[in-house]
TIDOKOL-226552 format. One record per residue (C-alpha): x, y, z. Coordinates in steps of 0.5 Angstrom, whole numbers. Each point is the difference from the previous one (the first is absolute). Layout:
REM residues N
> x y z
> X Y Z .
...
//
This chain:
REM residues 559
> x y z
> -21 -200 54 .
> -8 0 1 .
> -2 4 7 .
> -6 -4 3 .
> -3 6 2 .
> 0 3 -7 .
> -2 -7 -3 .
> -6 0 4 .
> -2 8 -2 .
> 1 -3 -7 .
> -5 -5 1 .
> -5 4 3 .
> 1 5 -5 .
> -1 -5 -6 .
> -7 -3 4 .
> -2 7 -1 .
> 2 1 -7 .
> -4 -7 -2 .
> -6 3 4 .
> 0 7 -3 .
> 4 1 -7 .
> 0 -7 -2 .
> -7 -2 1 .
> -3 7 -3 .
> 5 -1 -6 .
> -3 -8 -1 .
> -7 2 0 .
> 1 5 -6 .
> 5 -4 -3 .
> 1 -8 1 .
> 6 -4 -1 .
> 0 -4 -6 .
> 0 -6 3 .
> -1 -3 7 .
> 7 -3 0 .
> 7 2 -3 .
> 5 -6 0 .
> 7 0 -3 .
> 2 -5 -6 .
> 1 -5 6 .
> -7 1 2 .
> 2 3 7 .
> -4 5 2 .
> 2 8 -1 .
> -3 5 6 .
> -2 6 -2 .
> 5 4 4 .
> 7 -1 3 .
> 2 3 6 .
> 6 -1 5 .
> -5 -4 4 .
> 1 -5 -6 .
> 7 -1 2 .
> 0 1 7 .
> 5 -4 4 .
> 5 1 -6 .
> 7 3 2 .
> 4 4 -5 .
> 7 -3 1 .
> -2 -7 1 .
> -6 -1 -6 .
> 3 5 -5 .
> 7 3 2 .
> 4 3 -5 .
> 2 -2 -7 .
> 6 -4 -1 .
> -1 -2 8 .
> -4 -6 3 .
> -5 -2 -1 .
> 0 3 -7 .
> -7 1 0 .
> 1 7 -4 .
> 6 -3 -4 .
> 6 -4 0 .
> 4 6 -3 .
> 1 7 4 .
> -1 4 -7 .
> -3 -5 -4 .
> -2 3 -7 .
> 4 6 1 .
> 6 -3 -1 .
> -1 -5 -5 .
> -7 -2 -4 .
> -3 -7 1 .
> 3 -5 -6 .
> -5 0 -6 .
> 0 -7 -1 .
> -5 -2 -6 .
> -2 -8 0 .
> 2 -2 -7 .
> 1 -6 -4 .
> -4 -4 -6 .
> 2 -5 -6 .
> 7 -1 -1 .
> 6 3 4 .
> 2 4 -6 .
> -7 4 0 .
> 0 1 8 .
> 7 2 -1 .
> -2 6 -5 .
> -6 1 5 .
> 5 1 6 .
> 4 5 -4 .
> -6 4 -3 .
> -2 1 8 .
> 7 2 2 .
> 0 5 -6 .
> -6 3 3 .
> 3 0 7 .
> -1 -6 4 .
> 5 -1 5 .
> -1 -8 2 .
> -1 -6 -4 .
> -6 -4 2 .
> -1 -7 -4 .
> -6 -4 -1 .
> 1 -7 -2 .
> -5 -4 -5 .
> -4 -6 4 .
> 4 -6 -3 .
> 6 4 3 .
> -4 1 7 .
> -1 -7 0 .
> 7 -3 -2 .
> -2 -2 -7 .
> 5 1 -6 .
> -4 4 -6 .
> -1 -7 -4 .
> -2 -4 6 .
> -7 -3 -2 .
> -3 3 7 .
> 2 7 -3 .
> -4 0 -7 .
> -3 6 -1 .
> 2 4 6 .
> 7 3 -3 .
> 1 7 1 .
> -7 1 2 .
> 1 3 7 .
> 7 1 0 .
> 7 -1 -3 .
> 2 -7 -2 .
> 6 -2 4 .
> 2 -8 -1 .
> 8 1 0 .
> 6 4 2 .
> 0 2 -8 .
> -7 3 1 .
> 2 4 6 .
> 6 3 -3 .
> -4 3 -6 .
> -5 2 5 .
> 5 4 3 .
> 5 2 -6 .
> 2 7 0 .
> -3 2 7 .
> 5 2 5 .
> -1 -5 6 .
> 5 3 5 .
> -4 7 -1 .
> -7 -2 0 .
> -4 -4 5 .
> -5 -6 -2 .
> -6 -3 3 .
> -2 -7 -3 .
> -7 -3 2 .
> 2 -7 0 .
> -2 -5 6 .
> 1 -7 -1 .
> 6 0 -5 .
> 2 6 4 .
> 7 -3 2 .
> 1 -2 -8 .
> -2 6 -3 .
> 4 4 5 .
> 6 -4 -2 .
> -1 1 -7 .
> 0 8 1 .
> 7 -1 4 .
> 3 -4 -5 .
> -2 5 -5 .
> 3 6 4 .
> 6 -4 1 .
> 1 -1 -8 .
> -1 8 -1 .
> 6 0 5 .
> -4 3 6 .
> 1 -3 7 .
> -5 -3 5 .
> 2 5 5 .
> -2 6 -5 .
> -7 -3 -2 .
> -6 3 3 .
> -8 -2 0 .
> -5 -5 2 .
> -3 -7 -1 .
> -7 0 2 .
> 1 -8 3 .
> -6 1 5 .
> -2 -7 -1 .
> -5 0 6 .
> -4 5 -3 .
> -1 -5 -6 .
> -3 -5 5 .
> -4 5 3 .
> -3 4 -7 .
> 4 -1 -6 .
> 0 -7 -1 .
> 7 0 -4 .
> 3 -5 4 .
> 4 -6 -2 .
> 3 -4 6 .
> -3 -1 7 .
> 1 5 5 .
> 6 -3 4 .
> 5 0 -6 .
> -3 6 -3 .
> 2 4 7 .
> 7 -4 0 .
> 1 3 -7 .
> -2 7 2 .
> 5 0 6 .
> 5 -3 -5 .
> -1 7 -4 .
> 0 4 6 .
> 7 -3 3 .
> 3 0 -7 .
> -2 7 -1 .
> 3 2 7 .
> 6 -3 -1 .
> 2 1 -8 .
> -5 6 -3 .
> -1 5 6 .
> -4 5 -3 .
> -5 -4 -3 .
> -7 -1 4 .
> -1 -8 0 .
> -7 1 1 .
> -6 4 -1 .
> -5 -2 5 .
> -6 2 -4 .
> -7 2 2 .
> -2 2 -7 .
> -2 -7 -2 .
> -4 -1 6 .
> -4 7 -1 .
> -1 -2 -7 .
> -3 -7 2 .
> -6 4 3 .
> 3 2 7 .
> -1 6 4 .
> 5 5 2 .
> 1 -3 7 .
> 0 -7 -3 .
> 6 2 -5 .
> 3 3 6 .
> 0 -5 5 .
> 1 -6 -5 .
> 6 3 -3 .
> 3 2 7 .
> -1 -7 2 .
> 3 -3 -6 .
> 6 5 1 .
> 1 -2 8 .
> 0 -8 -3 .
> 6 2 -4 .
> 3 3 5 .
> -1 -6 5 .
> 3 -5 -5 .
> 6 4 -2 .
> 2 0 8 .
> -1 -7 0 .
> 5 -1 -5 .
> 5 4 4 .
> 0 6 -4 .
> 1 7 4 .
> -7 4 0 .
> 4 6 0 .
> 4 -2 -7 .
> -6 -3 -4 .
> -6 5 3 .
> 3 6 -3 .
> -1 -3 -7 .
> -7 -2 1 .
> -5 4 -4 .
> -8 0 -1 .
> -5 1 -6 .
> -7 3 2 .
> -6 2 -4 .
> -3 7 -1 .
> -7 -1 -1 .
> -6 5 -1 .
> -1 2 7 .
> 5 6 1 .
> 0 1 7 .
> 0 -7 2 .
> 6 -2 -4 .
> 4 6 3 .
> -2 -3 7 .
> 2 -7 -2 .
> 7 2 -2 .
> 1 4 6 .
> -2 -6 5 .
> 4 -5 -4 .
> 6 4 1 .
> -1 1 8 .
> -2 -8 1 .
> 6 -2 -4 .
> 5 4 4 .
> -3 -2 7 .
> 0 -7 -2 .
> 7 0 -3 .
> 2 3 6 .
> -4 -3 6 .
> -2 -7 -3 .
> 7 -2 -4 .
> 5 4 4 .
> 3 4 -6 .
> 5 5 3 .
> 1 4 -6 .
> -5 6 -2 .
> 1 -2 -7 .
> -3 -7 1 .
> -6 4 3 .
> -2 3 -7 .
> -5 -2 -4 .
> 2 2 -7 .
> -6 -1 -5 .
> -2 0 -8 .
> -7 2 -2 .
> -4 -2 -6 .
> -7 3 -1 .
> -6 -5 0 .
> 0 -4 -6 .
> -7 -3 2 .
> -3 7 0 .
> 1 1 -7 .
> -6 0 -5 .
> 0 -2 -7 .
> -6 4 0 .
> 2 8 -2 .
> 7 -2 1 .
> 2 7 0 .
> -3 1 7 .
> 6 -5 2 .
> 5 6 0 .
> -4 4 5 .
> 0 -6 5 .
> 7 -2 -1 .
> 2 8 1 .
> -4 0 7 .
> 3 -7 2 .
> 7 2 -2 .
> -1 7 4 .
> -2 -5 6 .
> 6 -4 0 .
> 4 6 -1 .
> -3 4 6 .
> 1 -7 4 .
> 7 0 -1 .
> 2 -5 -5 .
> 7 -1 -3 .
> -2 -2 -7 .
> -6 0 -4 .
> -3 -3 -6 .
> -6 3 -3 .
> -5 -5 -4 .
> -2 2 -7 .
> -7 2 -2 .
> 0 -6 -5 .
> 2 -6 5 .
> -7 -2 0 .
> 0 -2 -7 .
> 7 -2 -2 .
> 7 1 2 .
> 2 8 0 .
> 1 3 -6 .
> 6 5 -1 .
> -5 6 0 .
> -3 -2 6 .
> 6 -2 4 .
> 3 7 -1 .
> -7 3 3 .
> 1 -4 6 .
> 7 2 1 .
> -1 7 -2 .
> -6 0 6 .
> 6 -2 5 .
> 4 6 -3 .
> -5 5 1 .
> -1 -2 7 .
> 7 0 1 .
> 2 7 -3 .
> -7 4 -1 .
> -5 -2 6 .
> 5 2 6 .
> -2 -6 4 .
> 7 -2 0 .
> 2 6 4 .
> -1 -2 7 .
> 0 -6 4 .
> -6 -4 2 .
> -5 6 -2 .
> -6 -3 3 .
> 3 -2 7 .
> -4 3 5 .
> -6 -1 -3 .
> -5 -2 5 .
> -4 -5 -6 .
> 7 -3 -3 .
> 3 -1 7 .
> -7 -3 3 .
> 0 -5 -7 .
> 8 -1 2 .
> -2 -2 7 .
> -6 -5 -2 .
> 4 -3 -6 .
> 6 -2 5 .
> -5 -3 5 .
> -4 -4 -5 .
> 7 -2 -3 .
> 2 -3 7 .
> -7 -3 1 .
> 2 -4 -6 .
> 7 -2 3 .
> -3 -3 6 .
> -5 -4 -4 .
> 6 -2 -5 .
> 4 -2 6 .
> -6 -4 3 .
> 0 -4 -6 .
> 7 -2 1 .
> 3 5 -4 .
> 0 2 -8 .
> 2 -7 -3 .
> -6 -3 4 .
> -5 5 -1 .
> 2 -1 -8 .
> -1 -7 1 .
> -7 1 3 .
> -2 5 -5 .
> -1 6 5 .
> 3 5 -4 .
> -3 -2 -7 .
> -7 0 4 .
> 1 7 3 .
> 2 3 -7 .
> -6 -4 -4 .
> -5 3 5 .
> 2 7 -1 .
> 1 -1 -7 .
> -8 -2 0 .
> -2 6 4 .
> 3 5 -4 .
> -2 -3 -7 .
> -7 -1 3 .
> 0 8 2 .
> 1 1 -8 .
> -5 -5 -2 .
> -5 3 4 .
> 2 7 -2 .
> 2 2 8 .
> 7 2 -3 .
> 0 4 -6 .
> 6 -2 -5 .
> 0 6 -6 .
> -2 -3 -6 .
> -1 -7 2 .
> -7 1 4 .
> 0 8 0 .
> 0 5 -5 .
> 1 -6 -6 .
> 0 1 -7 .
> 0 -4 -6 .
> 6 3 -4 .
> 5 -4 -3 .
> 7 -1 3 .
> 4 5 -5 .
> 7 -1 4 .
> 6 -3 -4 .
> 2 -7 3 .
> 7 -4 0 .
> 1 -4 -6 .
> 6 -5 1 .
> 5 -3 -5 .
> -3 -6 -3 .
> 7 -2 -1 .
> 2 0 7 .
> -3 -7 2 .
> 4 -3 -6 .
> 6 4 2 .
> 0 -3 7 .
> -1 -7 -2 .
> 6 0 -5 .
> 4 3 5 .
> -1 -5 5 .
> 1 -5 -5 .
> 7 3 -2 .
> 2 0 8 .
> -1 -7 1 .
> 4 -2 -7 .
> 6 5 2 .
> 1 -1 7 .
> 4 -5 4 .
> -5 -5 1 .
> 5 -4 5 .
> 1 6 4 .
> -7 1 0 .
> -2 -7 3 .
> 6 1 5 .
> -3 7 3 .
> -7 -3 0 .
> 3 -6 4 .
> 3 4 5 .
> -6 4 1 .
> -4 -6 1 .
> 5 -2 6 .
> -1 7 3 .
> -7 0 0 .
> 0 -7 3 .
> 5 2 6 .
> -1 7 4 .
> 5 4 -4 .
> -1 7 -3 .
> -3 -2 -7 .
> 2 7 -3 .
> 7 -1 -2 .
> -2 -7 -4 .
> -5 4 -3 .
> 5 5 -2 .
> 4 -5 -3 .
> -6 -3 -4 .
> -2 6 -3 .
> 7 2 -2 .
> 0 -7 -4 .
> -6 3 -3 .
> -5 -6 3 .
> -7 3 -1 .
> -5 2 5 .
> -4 -6 -2 .
> 6 -5 1 .
> 2 3 7 .
> -7 0 2 .
> -1 -7 -2 .
> 5 -2 5 .
> -2 4 6 .
> -7 -3 -1 .
> 3 -7 0 .
> 2 1 7 .
> -5 5 3 .
> -6 -2 -4 .
> -6 4 -2 .
> -5 3 5 .
> -7 -1 -1 .
> -5 4 4 .
> -5 -3 5 .
> -7 0 -1 .
> -4 4 6 .
> -7 -1 1 .
//
């Protein structure tokens, strides 16, 4: 693709340009600063030419959309055939309130559900547990039993719409409740489409919402992969998440490398269980951040597809091309939102969403302008959804596949991120793999160092954040904020008490005993979880049984 003689001619011409045209211009109009960098502190050169992608073979590095190595996208026509799924992350207060919000968003044109759970649910507690005091519904919806899940999904056609659930340590339990609620609606398991996040490794690395130690936690993840492969074939049984790694302060390269390392670890554990890679790999999905640096984010998505395809094909021996595909959801960067001048967040989100679309995402959540202050109001959520719809219907960016493919800048960034990711893979392997690296604090320290550098740049005014350390004003915030139902908590507690008093306690006890025995052995726990949730055992009761067998994880202290 690149003729050596032409490249040498170009190199000489560039040297001449630097000595003449560029030098003269810089004398009259110096550049704004000595060094330009990406959000990840990577240097950005003044100009990119074919010299910056020298050695890249088109078919090996780029290829065509829908063909290996999928750098240019996993679908030949991408959004020309079907728009990305517009999946707004929503959940607050009681199941009734969130059900109302879901229906509001669907009425506004949302095409997929994305369920946020409150902190007690994420940590496996019932809403009335002492540990849950003061946290009901604050960062998502409270789900303590199958009854809550039934109310949450009431009137929603689960055979027609896909649902994504951001849940990790209790993922298997919450998924069992979702499946049971669907069955009560008359929807068969093989009709259900959606995703459970279920990525426990990134909890140890970044988000810290773990409960059990790594070994039993990985067993539970593989249990869900196995159960989904056999019984819920259209469901993505894990969403391997770089989003929270990036939110913790990671660079783009760290998000890319650590996420893919986690993904490969899940593949290894599943193969060790005896699962056929070409049966379960087609239901693995990913979840990435869309941060502020427009081109770096696009390059990250393109590099991710290429790396994953090569690893699945050559490292894990997958034969089915569908196993090589990286399908991913994207969410705009929550950490980039500011409480100061919150309307500016609309602009940030639009730019980040555009990067996700140009990077070829399969589904997208756009954050609301008020999320640095509170959970999204209806008005703010509607604007965030409209941002996606304007991109889809008015901007023209969905008319061609990988429109920035071939850009010397984007291809150079893509190659650099790929090389940086492989450097991290080697370092992780030298530490003994993902779990030993977690125990040694490797991921945690890398992210902490990157987060410190970024914050120091802001504090020293080396990096400008509009409204924070640049173009500030003292105007009071005037946007309306969400107000939750003050009776929601009491309604939740009353429902829990009613369930405990009306259910068959003997049946509950039997299902929990069988679950405990399954946890103590090596059987897949999902069938036993299905029994327990159908008997209306609560989330807290189920998790207590599992804690009694698996124990609770305490993160080591590193010096």
